[in-house]
C-alpha positions as CSV (number, residue, x, y, z in Angstrom):
1,X,0.0,0.0,0.0
2,X,1.4,3.4,-1.0
3,X,0.8,6.4,1.2
4,X,-0.1,9.7,-0.6
5,X,0.7,12.8,1.5
6,X,-2.0,15.5,1.1
7,X,-1.9,19.0,2.4
8,X,-4.8,21.5,2.6
9,X,-4.3,25.3,2.4
10,X,-7.2,27.7,3.5
11,X,-7.1,30.9,1.6
12,X,-9.1,33.9,2.8
13,X,-9.5,37.2,1.1
14,X,-11.5,39.9,2.8
15,X,-12.8,43.2,1.4
16,X,-11.7,46.2,3.4
17,X,-13.2,49.7,3.1
18,X,-16.1,48.6,0.9
19,X,-17.2,52.1,0.4
20,X,-14.0,53.0,-1.5
21,X,-13.7,49.6,-3.3
22,X,-10.1,48.9,-2.0
23,X,-9.1,45.2,-1.7
24,X,-6.4,43.8,0.6
25,X,-5.2,40.3,1.0
26,X,-5.1,39.3,4.7
27,X,-3.1,36.4,6.1
28,X,-5.2,34.1,8.2
29,X,-4.0,32.2,11.2
30,X,-2.5,28.8,10.6
31,X,-5.3,26.3,9.9
32,X,-5.6,23.0,11.6
33,X,-5.8,20.0,9.3
34,X,-7.4,16.8,10.6
35,X,-8.1,13.4,9.0
36,X,-6.7,9.9,8.8
37,X,-3.0,9.4,8.5
38,X,-3.3,6.2,6.4
39,X,-5.7,5.5,3.5
40,X,-6.3,2.6,1.1
41,X,-5.8,3.4,-2.6
42,X,-9.1,4.1,-4.2
43,X,-11.0,4.7,-0.9
44,X,-12.8,7.9,0.0
45,X,-11.0,10.0,2.6
46,X,-12.4,13.1,4.5
47,X,-10.1,15.8,5.6
48,X,-11.1,18.8,7.7
49,X,-9.4,22.2,7.5
50,X,-10.3,24.8,10.1
51,X,-9.1,27.7,12.2
52,X,-10.4,26.9,15.7
53,X,-11.0,29.6,18.3
54,X,-10.5,32.5,15.9
55,X,-12.6,35.6,16.6
56,X,-14.4,37.0,13.6
57,X,-13.4,40.5,12.6
58,X,-13.9,42.9,9.7
59,X,-10.8,41.4,8.1
60,X,-12.7,38.2,7.6
61,X,-15.7,39.9,5.9
62,X,-15.9,38.7,2.4
63,X,-15.5,35.4,0.4
64,X,-13.4,32.5,1.8
65,X,-12.2,29.5,-0.2
66,X,-10.2,26.4,0.7
67,X,-7.3,25.2,-1.5
68,X,-6.1,21.5,-1.5
69,X,-2.7,20.5,-2.9
70,X,-0.2,17.7,-2.5
71,X,2.7,18.6,-0.2
72,X,5.9,18.7,-2.1
73,X,4.3,16.6,-4.9
74,X,4.1,18.4,-8.2
75,X,2.2,15.5,-9.7
76,X,-0.9,16.5,-7.7
77,X,-2.7,19.5,-9.1
78,X,-4.1,21.8,-6.5
79,X,-7.9,22.7,-6.4
80,X,-10.1,25.3,-4.9
81,X,-13.4,24.9,-3.1
82,X,-16.5,26.9,-3.7
83,X,-16.4,30.3,-2.1
84,X,-18.2,31.0,1.2
85,X,-19.5,34.5,1.7
86,X,-19.0,35.5,5.3
87,X,-20.8,38.6,6.7
88,X,-19.3,40.0,9.8
89,X,-22.0,41.9,11.6
90,X,-20.8,45.0,13.6
91,X,-23.7,46.4,15.8
92,X,-24.7,49.9,14.7
93,X,-23.8,52.6,17.1
94,X,-23.8,56.4,17.4
95,X,-26.0,57.7,14.6
96,X,-26.1,61.4,13.8
97,X,-28.1,63.4,11.3
98,X,-26.5,66.1,9.2
99,X,-28.3,68.4,6.8
100,X,-27.6,70.4,3.7
101,X,-28.4,73.3,3.7
102,X,-28.3,74.1,7.4
103,X,-31.6,73.5,9.1
104,X,-31.2,76.9,10.8
105,X,-32.3,78.8,7.7
106,X,-34.7,76.8,5.6
107,X,-37.2,78.5,3.3
108,X,-40.2,77.2,1.4
109,X,-39.4,75.9,-2.1
110,X,-35.9,74.8,-1.2
111,X,-34.6,71.2,-1.4
112,X,-33.3,69.7,1.9
113,X,-31.0,66.7,2.1
114,X,-30.7,64.8,5.4
115,X,-27.8,62.4,5.8
116,X,-27.8,59.7,8.5
117,X,-24.2,58.8,9.5
118,X,-22.9,56.2,11.9
119,X,-19.7,55.6,13.8
120,X,-20.0,51.8,13.7
121,X,-22.1,49.2,12.0
122,X,-22.2,46.9,8.9
123,X,-25.1,45.8,6.8
124,X,-27.2,48.6,8.1
125,X,-30.7,49.6,6.9
126,X,-32.3,53.0,7.5
127,X,-35.8,54.2,8.3
128,X,-37.0,57.8,8.4
129,X,-39.9,59.1,10.5
130,X,-41.6,62.4,10.4
131,X,-43.3,63.3,13.7
132,X,-43.4,59.6,14.6
133,X,-44.9,58.5,11.2
134,X,-43.1,56.9,8.3
135,X,-42.0,59.5,5.7
136,X,-44.3,59.5,2.7
137,X,-41.7,60.4,0.1
138,X,-39.8,57.4,-1.3
139,X,-36.2,57.0,-0.3
140,X,-33.3,54.4,-0.4
141,X,-33.3,52.4,2.9
142,X,-29.7,51.3,2.3
143,X,-28.3,54.8,1.7
144,X,-29.2,56.7,4.8
145,X,-30.1,59.8,2.8
146,X,-33.5,61.6,2.7
147,X,-34.1,64.2,0.1
148,X,-37.1,66.5,0.6
149,X,-38.1,68.4,-2.5
150,X,-40.0,71.8,-2.5
151,X,-40.1,72.5,1.2
152,X,-43.3,73.8,2.7
153,X,-44.7,74.5,6.1
154,X,-46.5,71.2,6.3
155,X,-43.0,69.5,6.1
156,X,-42.0,71.2,9.3
157,X,-41.5,68.9,12.2
158,X,-39.2,66.3,13.8
159,X,-37.3,63.9,11.6
160,X,-35.9,60.8,13.1
161,X,-33.4,58.4,11.5
162,X,-33.4,54.8,12.8
163,X,-30.5,52.7,11.7
164,X,-30.6,48.9,12.4
165,X,-28.9,45.6,11.6
166,X,-29.6,42.0,12.6
167,X,-27.7,38.9,13.7
168,X,-29.9,35.9,13.9
169,X,-32.9,37.0,16.1
170,X,-31.1,39.9,17.6
171,X,-31.7,43.4,16.3
172,X,-29.4,46.4,16.9
173,X,-30.8,49.9,16.7
174,X,-29.5,53.5,16.9
175,X,-31.3,56.7,16.1
176,X,-31.1,60.5,16.0
177,X,-33.7,63.2,15.8
178,X,-33.5,66.7,14.2
179,X,-36.0,69.5,14.1
180,X,-36.8,71.0,10.7
181,X,-38.6,74.4,10.6
182,X,-39.5,75.7,7.2
183,X,-39.9,79.5,6.9
184,X,-42.5,81.1,4.7
185,X,-42.1,84.0,2.4
186,X,-44.5,86.8,3.2
187,X,-47.6,86.7,1.0
188,X,-49.2,89.7,-0.8
189,X,-50.6,92.0,1.8
190,X,-54.1,93.5,1.9
191,X,-54.9,97.0,3.1
192,X,-57.9,98.1,5.2
193,X,-58.8,101.5,6.3
194,X,-60.5,102.9,9.4
195,X,-60.9,106.5,10.6
196,X,-61.0,107.9,14.1
197,X,-61.7,111.4,15.5
198,X,-59.0,112.8,17.8
199,X,-59.5,114.9,20.8
200,X,-58.5,118.1,19.0
201,X,-61.4,117.4,16.4
202,X,-58.8,116.3,13.8
203,X,-59.2,113.0,12.0
204,X,-56.7,110.2,11.6
205,X,-56.7,107.2,9.2
206,X,-55.7,103.9,10.7
207,X,-54.3,101.7,7.9
208,X,-53.8,98.0,8.5
209,X,-51.4,96.1,6.3
210,X,-52.0,92.4,6.7
211,X,-50.5,89.3,5.0
212,X,-52.0,85.8,5.3
213,X,-48.7,84.1,5.9
214,X,-45.0,84.9,6.4
215,X,-42.3,84.0,8.9
216,X,-41.3,87.0,11.1
217,X,-39.5,89.3,11.2
218,X,-41.5,91.1,8.5
219,X,-40.8,94.6,7.3
220,X,-43.9,96.6,6.3
221,X,-43.7,99.9,4.5
222,X,-46.5,102.4,3.6
223,X,-46.0,104.1,0.2
224,X,-47.7,107.1,-1.3
225,X,-46.9,106.6,-5.0
226,X,-43.1,106.0,-4.7
227,X,-42.6,108.0,-1.4
228,X,-42.1,106.1,1.8
229,X,-44.6,107.4,4.3
230,X,-43.9,105.0,7.2
231,X,-42.3,101.7,8.0
232,X,-42.4,99.0,10.7
233,X,-40.6,95.7,11.4
234,X,-43.0,93.3,13.1
235,X,-42.9,89.8,14.6
236,X,-46.5,89.4,13.4
237,X,-48.0,89.3,9.9
238,X,-49.6,92.7,10.2
239,X,-48.8,96.3,10.9
240,X,-50.7,99.5,11.7
241,X,-50.0,102.9,10.3
242,X,-51.5,106.2,11.5
243,X,-51.9,108.9,8.9
244,X,-53.5,112.4,9.5
245,X,-56.3,113.2,7.0
246,X,-58.9,115.8,6.2
247,X,-62.4,114.9,5.4
248,X,-63.7,115.6,1.8
249,X,-60.2,116.3,0.5
250,X,-58.3,114.3,-2.0
251,X,-55.6,112.5,0.0
252,X,-54.3,110.3,-2.8
253,X,-53.7,106.6,-2.9
254,X,-51.4,104.4,-0.8
255,X,-49.9,100.9,-1.0
256,X,-48.1,98.6,1.4
257,X,-44.9,96.7,0.8
258,X,-44.1,93.6,2.8
259,X,-40.7,91.8,2.8
260,X,-38.8,89.1,4.7
261,X,-35.4,87.6,3.8
262,X,-35.1,89.5,0.6
263,X,-38.6,88.6,-0.6
264,X,-40.9,91.6,-1.1
265,X,-44.5,91.9,-2.3
266,X,-46.7,95.0,-3.0
267,X,-50.4,95.3,-2.1
268,X,-53.1,96.8,-4.3
269,X,-53.6,100.5,-3.7
270,X,-56.5,102.0,-1.7
271,X,-57.9,105.5,-1.7
272,X,-57.2,107.7,1.4
273,X,-60.0,110.1,0.5
274,X,-62.7,110.0,3.1
275,X,-66.1,111.6,2.3
276,X,-68.5,112.6,5.1
277,X,-72.1,111.4,5.0
278,X,-74.5,113.7,3.1
279,X,-77.5,113.9,0.8
280,X,-80.8,112.1,1.1
281,X,-81.4,109.1,3.2
282,X,-83.6,106.5,1.6
283,X,-85.7,103.8,3.2
284,X,-86.6,100.8,1.1
285,X,-88.7,97.7,2.0
286,X,-88.8,94.1,0.8
287,X,-91.8,92.0,1.8
288,X,-92.0,88.3,2.6
289,X,-95.3,86.6,1.8
290,X,-96.8,83.7,3.7
291,X,-98.7,80.7,2.3
292,X,-102.0,82.7,2.3
293,X,-100.3,85.5,0.4
294,X,-100.3,87.7,3.4
295,X,-97.2,89.8,4.4
296,X,-95.6,88.1,7.3
297,X,-92.1,89.7,7.3
298,X,-90.3,92.8,6.2
299,X,-86.7,93.7,5.4
300,X,-85.9,97.4,5.6
301,X,-82.7,98.8,4.0
302,X,-81.3,102.3,4.8
303,X,-79.0,104.0,2.4
304,X,-77.4,107.4,2.3
305,X,-76.5,109.3,-0.8
306,X,-72.9,110.1,0.1
307,X,-70.4,108.9,2.7
308,X,-67.3,106.6,2.9
309,X,-68.0,105.2,6.4
310,X,-71.7,105.5,7.1
311,X,-73.4,104.1,10.2
312,X,-77.1,103.7,10.7
313,X,-79.5,103.8,13.6
314,X,-83.1,102.6,13.6
315,X,-86.1,104.0,15.3
316,X,-89.7,102.9,16.0
317,X,-92.0,105.7,17.1
318,X,-88.9,107.7,18.1
319,X,-87.6,104.7,20.2
320,X,-84.2,103.4,19.1
321,X,-83.9,99.8,18.0
322,X,-80.6,98.1,18.8
323,X,-79.3,94.5,18.4
324,X,-82.1,92.0,18.4
325,X,-85.5,92.2,19.9
326,X,-88.7,90.2,20.1
327,X,-89.8,91.1,16.6
328,X,-86.8,92.7,15.0
329,X,-83.1,92.2,14.3
330,X,-80.5,94.8,13.2
331,X,-78.1,93.3,10.7
332,X,-74.8,94.0,8.8
333,X,-71.7,95.7,10.2
334,X,-73.0,99.2,9.5
335,X,-76.5,98.4,10.8
336,X,-78.0,99.3,7.4
337,X,-80.6,96.4,7.5
338,X,-83.6,95.9,9.8
339,X,-85.5,92.6,9.7
340,X,-89.1,92.7,11.0
341,X,-91.8,90.2,11.9
342,X,-95.1,91.8,11.0
343,X,-97.6,91.8,13.8
344,X,-99.3,93.9,16.5
345,X,-96.1,94.7,18.4
346,X,-94.2,95.8,15.3
347,X,-96.8,98.3,14.1
348,X,-95.8,101.9,14.0
349,X,-93.7,104.6,12.2
350,X,-90.2,103.6,11.3
351,X,-87.2,105.8,10.2
352,X,-83.4,105.5,10.2
353,X,-80.6,108.0,10.7
354,X,-77.2,108.0,9.0
355,X,-74.0,109.4,10.4
356,X,-70.3,108.9,10.1
357,X,-69.1,105.8,11.9
358,X,-66.2,107.8,13.4
359,X,-68.3,110.8,14.3
360,X,-72.0,110.7,15.3
361,X,-72.3,114.3,16.3
362,X,-74.3,115.0,13.2
363,X,-76.8,112.7,11.5
364,X,-79.3,112.7,8.6
365,X,-82.9,111.3,9.1
366,X,-84.9,109.4,6.5
367,X,-88.7,109.9,5.9
368,X,-91.0,107.9,8.2
369,X,-92.7,104.8,7.0
370,X,-95.9,103.4,8.5
371,X,-95.9,99.7,8.9
372,X,-98.7,97.6,10.2
373,X,-100.4,94.3,9.1
374,X,-103.6,95.9,7.8
375,X,-101.8,98.5,5.7
376,X,-99.3,96.0,4.3
377,X,-102.1,93.6,3.3
378,X,-104.5,96.2,2.0
379,X,-104.7,96.4,-1.8
380,X,-103.5,99.9,-2.9
381,X,-106.1,102.0,-4.8
382,X,-103.6,102.3,-7.6
383,X,-103.4,98.6,-8.0
384,X,-107.3,98.4,-8.0
385,X,-107.4,101.1,-10.6
386,X,-104.8,99.3,-12.7
387,X,-106.7,96.0,-12.5
388,X,-110.1,97.5,-13.3
389,X,-108.5,99.4,-16.2
390,X,-106.9,96.2,-17.5
391,X,-110.3,94.4,-17.2
392,X,-112.2,97.1,-19.1
393,X,-109.5,97.2,-21.7
394,X,-109.8,93.5,-22.1
395,X,-113.6,93.7,-22.5
396,X,-113.2,96.4,-25.1
397,X,-110.7,94.4,-27.0
398,X,-112.9,91.3,-27.0
399,X,-115.9,93.3,-28.2
400,X,-113.8,94.9,-31.0
401,X,-112.6,91.5,-32.0
402,X,-116.2,90.2,-32.2
403,X,-117.4,93.2,-34.3
404,X,-114.5,92.9,-36.6
405,X,-115.1,89.2,-37.0
406,X,-118.8,89.8,-37.9
407,X,-117.8,92.4,-40.5
408,X,-115.1,90.3,-41.8
409,X,-117.4,87.3,-42.1
410,X,-119.9,89.3,-44.2
411,X,-117.3,90.6,-46.5
412,X,-115.9,87.1,-47.0
413,X,-119.3,85.6,-47.6
414,X,-120.0,88.1,-50.4
415,X,-116.6,87.3,-52.0
416,X,-117.4,83.6,-51.6
417,X,-120.7,84.0,-53.6
418,X,-119.0,85.9,-56.4
419,X,-116.2,83.3,-56.5
420,X,-118.7,80.5,-56.7
421,X,-120.6,82.2,-59.6
422,X,-117.4,82.7,-61.4
423,X,-116.4,79.1,-61.0
424,X,-119.9,78.0,-62.2
425,X,-119.7,80.2,-65.3
426,X,-116.2,78.9,-66.0
427,X,-117.4,75.3,-65.7
428,X,-120.3,76.0,-68.1
429,X,-118.0,77.7,-70.6
430,X,-115.6,74.7,-70.4
431,X,-118.6,72.3,-71.0
432,X,-119.7,74.3,-74.1
433,X,-116.2,74.3,-75.5
434,X,-116.0,70.6,-75.0
435,X,-119.2,70.0,-76.8
436,X,-118.2,72.3,-79.7
437,X,-114.9,70.4,-79.9
438,X,-116.6,67.1,-80.1
439,X,-119.0,68.3,-82.9
440,X,-116.0,69.7,-84.8
441,X,-114.2,66.4,-84.5
442,X,-117.3,64.5,-85.8
443,X,-117.6,66.8,-88.8
444,X,-114.0,66.4,-89.6
445,X,-114.3,62.6,-89.5
446,X,-117.3,62.7,-91.8
447,X,-115.5,65.0,-94.3
448,X,-112.5,62.6,-94.4
449,X,-114.8,59.6,-95.0
450,X,-116.6,61.5,-97.9
451,X,-113.3,62.4,-99.6
452,X,-112.2,58.8,-99.4
453,X,-115.4,57.5,-101.1
454,X,-115.0,60.0,-104.0
455,X,-111.4,58.9,-104.5
456,X,-112.5,55.3,-104.9
457,X,-115.1,56.2,-107.6
458,X,-112.6,58.1,-109.6
459,X,-110.2,55.1,-109.4
460,X,-112.9,52.7,-110.7
461,X,-113.7,55.0,-113.7
462,X,-110.0,55.2,-114.7
463,X,-109.7,51.4,-114.6
464,X,-112.7,50.9,-117.0
465,X,-111.3,53.5,-119.4
466,X,-108.0,51.7,-119.5
467,X,-109.6,48.4,-120.2
468,X,-111.6,49.8,-123.2
469,X,-108.5,51.3,-124.7
470,X,-106.7,47.9,-124.6
471,X,-109.6,46.1,-126.3
472,X,-109.6,48.5,-129.2
């Protein structure tokens, strides 16, 4: 029996720095070869090559192969085993979120990139949470990067990165949280105007410049054409400006400019001219009918001919009506509408007074209007007159139509008789013509038959004459 010495060599190559793609060959510890020392030719022999008691490290991460070759025997060709991929799990630790650009100055419309970095850990997966809920936008769980496009206020909140890896049934986690606050550019402001009377009897316009949104600090400027009248930097989305004015004078037009972080927007202009109330005061009524066509409600509207800021007051029999009562309600911001329930309590004389909302020292009164249920439901004489007139006109129209119909019928009856006589005479003429035509045709036929008989007689005489001549 010949003994064949066999040696096994275990070759391991590990991949270092996988993020940069660098490869290094690492020398493993001396392997331990075990197996029988004697073997029969042709028999199957198992050998075991191992490195016992060796702690796994990142140097072992990668593919391992085993090489078998004969020791000092060139006649034996060496061979390699199938590769074994070894993953060395390093528990993830110390996760930190970095951002670009900085989260201290984020504005709507920008793109934010959040990067989750770790100090240790292999084969790590990443999950992102926004205020405790999974992020809706798609992202790569193996990259650790979250890109948020077109920032808006609703994307403000706490963002958490959870990094994890697994070994068998054990899960290792590490996380970090960062707060994202998205700032809003100021929106186009709107202007509103109010007027107050000062102690010295002068008047002042209070101009409110308000934007729906915008992250403070916001700078507001009041402009008269291109001239800067006033300015204010506020931690709110509105600002107040006080401008002295004169009533019934042309004060021009003003606009408001709002800006934050270099973004600026301009409002629509408003007119600063304030006109005091004046002219006639008119009271109009709109009735509400019930199922029985009776007036059950009334809506009174008070208007003044002139005035920028009118305010109205209502009176019933010289008693002022305010707010809401048992049968009435004063409506609209300027108290220009009075809603009434028609009944016994609401009967009386109504009128309204108009004055400036900022100065009620003078007022203008409307004419009085009597309101009660009987008057409202009484048919006005004018309506009765109109209805009777319409009825009489209708009767006259019907009679005229009847008379005209009788006359027209007689006229048409005479024309009908004449037409019938003409038709009868025409038919008689046609019949006479027809009879004459038939007689003419009969005479013509008789003449043709007579001429034919005479021609035959002449033909017979000529034949006899010809025969006599031949015999001679």
